[in-house]
Every structure is written in C-alpha cells, then in structure tokens.
C-alpha positions as CSV (number, residue, x, y, z in Angstrom):
1,M,136.7,103.8,68.3
2,P,139.5,106.1,67.1
3,D,139.8,109.6,68.7
4,Y,140.2,111.2,65.2
5,H,138.0,111.4,62.1
6,K,138.9,109.1,59.2
7,I,138.5,111.2,56.1
8,T,139.5,108.2,54.0
9,E,136.3,106.4,55.2
10,E,133.9,109.2,54.5
11,P,131.1,108.6,51.9
12,S,131.9,109.6,48.4
13,L,130.7,113.0,47.2
14,Y,129.0,111.1,44.4
15,N,126.2,108.5,44.4
16,D,124.6,106.0,42.0
17,L,128.0,105.4,40.4
18,E,126.7,102.4,38.5
19,K,124.1,104.5,36.8
20,M,126.6,107.0,35.4
21,P,127.6,106.9,31.7
22,T,131.3,106.1,31.2
23,A,132.3,109.6,30.2
24,E,130.6,111.0,33.3
25,L,132.4,108.5,35.5
26,L,135.7,109.5,34.1
27,R,135.1,113.2,34.3
28,N,134.1,112.9,38.0
29,I,137.2,110.8,38.8
30,N,139.3,113.4,37.1
31,E,137.6,116.2,39.1
32,E,138.6,114.4,42.3
33,D,142.1,113.7,41.0
34,K,142.5,117.5,40.4
35,K,142.4,118.0,44.2
36,V,145.4,115.8,44.9
37,A,148.2,118.1,43.9
38,Y,146.8,120.9,46.0
39,A,146.7,118.7,49.0
40,V,150.3,117.7,48.4
41,E,151.3,121.3,48.1
42,K,150.2,121.9,51.7
43,V,152.6,119.4,53.1
44,I,155.8,120.6,51.3
45,P,157.2,122.0,54.5
46,Q,157.1,118.5,56.1
47,I,158.5,116.8,53.0
48,T,161.3,119.4,53.0
49,E,162.2,118.5,56.6
50,L,162.3,114.8,55.7
51,V,164.4,115.2,52.6
52,D,167.0,117.4,54.4
53,A,167.1,115.0,57.4
54,T,167.6,112.0,55.0
55,A,170.3,113.7,52.9
56,K,172.3,114.3,56.1
57,R,172.1,110.6,57.0
58,F,172.9,109.5,53.5
59,Q,176.3,111.3,53.8
60,K,177.0,108.9,56.7
61,R,176.1,105.9,54.5
62,G,172.6,105.9,55.9
63,R,169.7,104.4,54.0
64,L,166.0,105.2,53.3
65,F,163.4,102.5,54.1
66,Y,159.7,102.5,53.2
67,I,157.2,100.2,54.9
68,G,153.6,99.7,54.1
69,A,150.8,97.3,53.3
70,G,148.7,96.8,50.2
71,T,148.8,99.8,47.8
72,S,151.0,101.8,50.2
73,G,153.6,99.0,50.4
74,R,153.6,98.5,46.6
75,L,154.1,102.3,46.0
76,G,157.1,102.3,48.4
77,I,158.6,99.3,46.6
78,L,158.0,101.0,43.2
79,D,159.7,104.1,44.3
80,A,162.7,102.3,45.8
81,S,163.1,100.0,42.8
82,E,163.4,102.9,40.3
83,I,166.4,104.5,42.1
84,P,169.2,102.2,40.9
85,P,168.4,102.5,37.2
86,T,167.5,106.2,37.3
87,Y,170.3,107.4,39.5
88,G,172.9,104.6,39.5
89,M,172.5,104.0,43.2
90,P,173.1,100.6,44.7
91,H,170.0,98.6,45.4
92,D,170.6,98.7,49.2
93,R,170.3,102.4,49.7
94,V,166.6,102.9,49.2
95,I,164.6,99.9,50.2
96,G,160.8,99.2,50.1
97,L,159.2,96.5,52.3
98,I,155.6,95.3,52.2
99,A,153.6,93.4,54.8
100,G,153.5,89.8,53.7
101,G,156.8,89.9,51.9
102,D,157.5,90.0,48.2
103,S,154.6,87.7,47.3
104,A,152.3,90.4,48.5
105,I,153.5,92.7,45.7
106,R,151.2,90.8,43.3
107,K,148.7,89.1,45.5
108,A,147.3,90.2,48.8
109,V,148.4,88.2,51.8
110,E,145.6,87.8,54.3
111,F,146.1,89.5,57.7
112,A,149.8,90.3,57.0
113,E,149.3,93.9,57.8
114,D,147.9,93.1,61.3
115,N,151.2,91.9,62.8
116,T,152.8,94.8,64.8
117,K,156.1,93.0,65.2
118,Q,156.8,91.8,61.7
119,A,158.0,95.1,60.2
120,W,160.9,95.3,62.7
121,K,161.8,91.7,62.0
122,D,161.8,92.4,58.3
123,L,164.0,95.5,58.8
124,Q,166.5,93.7,61.0
125,Q,167.4,91.5,58.0
126,Y,168.9,94.6,56.5
127,G,170.9,95.5,59.6
128,I,168.9,98.7,60.1
129,N,170.6,101.2,62.4
130,E,170.5,104.8,63.7
131,N,171.9,106.2,60.5
132,D,168.9,105.0,58.5
133,V,165.5,106.7,58.0
134,L,162.2,104.8,58.1
135,V,159.1,106.1,56.3
136,G,155.8,104.4,57.1
137,I,153.1,104.7,54.5
138,A,149.4,104.1,55.4
139,A,146.4,105.9,54.0
140,S,144.4,105.1,57.1
141,G,147.3,105.9,59.5
142,T,146.3,102.8,61.5
143,T,148.0,99.9,59.8
144,P,149.5,97.7,62.6
145,Y,152.5,96.5,60.5
146,V,153.5,100.2,59.9
147,L,152.8,101.4,63.4
148,G,154.8,98.6,64.9
149,G,157.7,99.2,62.6
150,I,157.8,103.0,63.3
151,E,157.5,102.4,67.1
152,D,160.3,99.9,67.2
153,A,162.5,102.1,64.9
154,K,162.1,105.1,67.3
155,K,163.0,102.9,70.3
156,N,166.2,102.0,68.4
157,G,167.1,105.6,67.7
158,L,166.0,105.9,64.0
159,F,164.5,109.0,62.5
160,T,161.0,108.3,61.3
161,A,158.3,109.8,59.1
162,G,154.7,108.8,58.4
163,I,152.8,109.4,55.1
164,T,149.0,109.2,55.7
165,N,145.8,110.6,54.4
166,N,144.1,111.0,57.8
167,P,145.1,113.9,60.0
168,G,145.6,113.1,63.7
169,S,146.1,109.4,63.1
170,P,148.2,107.1,65.2
171,L,150.9,107.1,62.5
172,A,151.0,110.9,62.4
173,K,151.3,111.1,66.2
174,L,154.0,108.4,66.4
175,S,156.3,109.7,63.6
176,D,159.0,112.3,64.0
177,I,157.6,114.0,60.8
178,A,153.9,113.6,59.9
179,I,153.1,114.1,56.2
180,E,149.3,114.3,56.4
181,I,147.8,114.6,52.9
182,E,144.1,115.5,53.1
183,V,142.7,114.5,49.7
184,G,139.1,114.1,51.0
185,P,136.7,111.2,50.4
186,E,137.5,108.8,47.6
187,F,135.3,108.6,44.5
188,V,134.5,105.0,45.4
189,T,133.9,105.2,49.2
190,G,137.0,103.9,51.0
191,S,139.0,103.0,47.9
192,T,142.3,104.5,49.0
193,R,144.1,103.1,45.9
194,M,142.6,106.1,44.2
195,K,143.3,109.7,45.4
196,S,145.1,108.6,48.6
197,G,147.4,106.3,46.5
198,T,148.0,109.0,43.9
199,S,149.0,111.5,46.6
200,Q,151.4,109.0,48.1
201,K,153.0,108.4,44.7
202,L,153.5,112.1,44.2
203,V,155.0,112.5,47.7
204,L,157.3,109.5,47.2
205,N,158.4,111.0,43.8
206,M,159.3,114.2,45.6
207,I,161.2,112.6,48.4
208,S,163.4,110.3,46.4
209,S,164.0,112.8,43.5
210,A,164.8,115.7,45.7
211,L,167.1,113.4,47.8
212,M,169.0,112.2,44.8
213,I,169.5,115.8,43.6
214,K,170.6,116.8,47.1
215,I,173.3,114.1,47.2
216,G,174.7,114.9,43.8
217,R,173.1,112.4,41.4
218,V,171.9,115.0,39.0
219,K,174.0,117.6,37.0
220,G,172.1,120.6,35.7
221,N,168.8,118.8,35.1
222,K,170.2,115.5,33.8
223,M,170.4,112.0,35.3
224,V,174.2,111.6,34.9
225,D,174.5,108.3,36.8
226,M,171.6,106.4,35.2
227,Q,172.3,102.8,34.3
228,L,172.8,102.1,30.6
229,S,170.6,99.0,30.8
230,N,168.7,99.4,27.5
231,N,168.8,101.1,24.2
232,K,166.4,103.9,25.3
233,L,168.8,104.9,28.2
234,V,171.9,104.7,26.0
235,D,170.1,107.0,23.5
236,R,169.2,109.4,26.3
237,G,172.7,109.5,27.7
238,T,174.1,110.0,24.2
239,R,171.8,113.0,23.7
240,Y,172.9,114.4,27.0
241,L,176.5,114.3,25.8
242,V,175.6,115.9,22.4
243,E,173.9,118.7,24.2
244,A,176.6,119.2,26.8
245,L,179.7,118.8,24.7
246,G,178.6,119.7,21.2
247,M,179.7,116.3,19.8
248,D,178.0,114.6,16.9
249,Y,175.7,111.7,17.9
250,E,178.0,108.8,16.9
251,E,181.0,110.3,18.6
252,A,178.9,110.9,21.8
253,E,177.6,107.3,21.8
254,K,181.1,105.9,21.5
255,A,182.3,108.1,24.4
256,L,179.3,107.0,26.5
257,K,180.0,103.4,26.0
258,K,183.7,103.8,26.6
259,Y,183.3,105.7,29.9
260,G,180.2,103.8,31.1
261,S,178.2,106.8,32.3
262,V,177.3,110.3,31.4
263,R,179.1,111.6,34.5
264,E,182.4,109.8,33.7
265,A,182.2,110.9,30.1
266,L,181.7,114.6,31.1
267,K,184.5,114.3,33.6
268,E,186.9,113.0,31.0
269,L,185.9,115.1,28.0
270,Q,184.9,118.6,29.4
C-alpha cells in the first residue's frame, strides 16, 4: 500500500450520476472544473522554477522532453506538437513521448505504462543529455513508465520535474521539482482525464508559453516566428504587420510573403 493518500482515487463528491438530468450533470461538472485554475495558481512558484531552469538550458541548445502514459502522455505530445507552428521552433526542441509509442496516441496499448525501463530507452533514441530537461506527467504519481524515466534521467545528470495530482507521490519525491496540483476527487470517481487532465493542460500551456517568451519567440504580445502554414496564419501575420507598421493590408501581406515571417519583415521594414 502507498504511504500517501491518493486524492485522485477518492470517491466523487456526487452520487447517482446516472439519475441526473443532463443540465444538472453539466452544471456539476462545470462546478468541479472551476476549482482547477485555483489549484494551478498554488503551484506557480514551482512552475516558475521549472521555466527558468529550462530557459537556461535552452540557451545551451538543451531540449524539453515530456513523458507520460494515457491522457498524460497525450497532453505532453499535444503541447510539444504545437510549438513548431506557433513559435517557429524546430520539431526536435520540445518533444513528447507516450508509453506504448505513437500508436498509443489514438489507442491504448495494454500494460505499456508498466515498464520501468522503456522510457529511458525511448529517450535515448533522441540522444538525451545533461543539457536537456525531462518532465514526467502522471496524475497518480505512480506510473512506472514515468518513474523509471525520471529515475534514469537523474542518474544521468538531467534536470527533472514531475506534474502530478497527488501530493507526496513517488513522482513528486523523485523529481527535482514537484508540481503537485491538488484538484480534488474527480466528478466520475477516478476519471483523471477530467479535472486532473485539465490541470495538466493548463500547466503545460504555462510551461511552454512562458519558455518561448523567455527565449525570445514573442515580440510585444505577438507570435513573430509562427509558421505561415495556412491562410489563417498568413492573415494573422499580415494583421500583425498592419498594426506594427501602419501599412495597408495588401502591402503587409506582400511583405510577409517576401520575408517569410513577421520577425524578418519587422526587422527589414522598421
């Protein structure tokens, strides 16, 4: 038995869910969701420490890795996958890995999360080293895949952090920085894809967005290095130039396409 209390496994504060009218179900889920941002607020000091430590390593060509299983793994991959189009970073700077490999993104792979050695094997394929940062994500704080990866990373001199929804968990104790988000019991008992997953998404947004700002990928409040990979993003970049330079829309669009990014256009035209 664990020597800590698993909040994520506590019974729901609600009962007879199947008897609730739809509107009541939704209101109650929403009431529980309202608690998430307040729980995240309490761990801002730990997130701050992680962002600053990661930013220092990024200046040395370090990278940020996320590892997780199930919902936690998918959220890490989601966050990592959005960095290149949003901030123009190479795909190999923020990397998300999930227990069971890419096939587990869409379909659960049985018992993949129970292998304590697989995460380090997965990470070694990327030449992971002491300039990199490893963040383990596990609502329970007990996922073997994540614990094994963090333990092996520490043995090899990496800086580590753990995002969990159970205080005092093995993940929290093992990581250099413990981000313990106490959101309370889930609306559906034990369904950590709900409040726990929402809290993880918020924290991952904070980590990666703040990191990109700290390393210079935002100017003012604009994503000046975003990839111009569709009409929506071209339009957004064009409007940035209109606002910054006082150009008309057509002139700004031509400049954006000529220079290839908002940053380059601003550099050449300001």
